[in-house]
C-alpha positions, 0 to 999 in steps of 0.5 A: 343818207345821214343827217350831215348829209341832209344838210351839209349841202346848206352851209353855203347859205347866208349865216341867218339863213344857216341859223334859222335852219339848224334852230329847226334841225337841232329841235328834235336831236336836242330833245331825244337827248334830253329825254335820255338824260331825264331817263338816267336822272330816274334810274335808282339811285342805289343801281347807279351809286357804284358806278364809276367808282362811286362818282357817277352823280358827278357825271349826271351833274355834269350832263345837266349843267352842260344841257342846260347850257346847250339849250340856252345857248341854242335858245339864243341862236334866234336873237344872233339869226335875226342880227342882218349884219351876222358874219361868217365870223360871228357863225364860227364864234357861235359854233364853238361856244356850242361845242363846248356844252356838247363836248361835254354831253358827247364824253360822258355819254360815250364814257356811260356806253362803255360801262360793263357791269353785271349789276346795271339798272334796267334799261340802262344801256339802251339809254345810254346808246340814245344819249349817245347816239342824240348828242350825235345828231346834234354835233352833226347838225352843227357841223353840217352847218357851220364847220368850214372844212367838210368832214369825210364819213 
């Protein structure tokens, strides 16, 4: 059973409860996403410089900024869950706030996974797959608890 399938039945709980569950369930995939990003940042700059026609560092900047924004928004979830009058509409707005930086992280992760070069730094393929998988788990949690339409897998 996927993470999405496990959490989707909780969609019918109150918006406050769903945010609280989301806070708990996002901890592990956000941590995995952060660890993968940190490993990308530790790769040898000489080996990564030619990647993406010399624009690899720009992609890392997008990842860093988007990850920081995503973590800030997730942290704000505690405050949002405390508001007793939070509505489904408020949760929908929060969902879109989260999906913006997550879309950046997912897009860069998917782009990095596609890089193929004989000169890739050791571990590059694995760390990019880890980043892609972890960011997918973040999306699964958000979708399961906030998307009004159930997704087909």
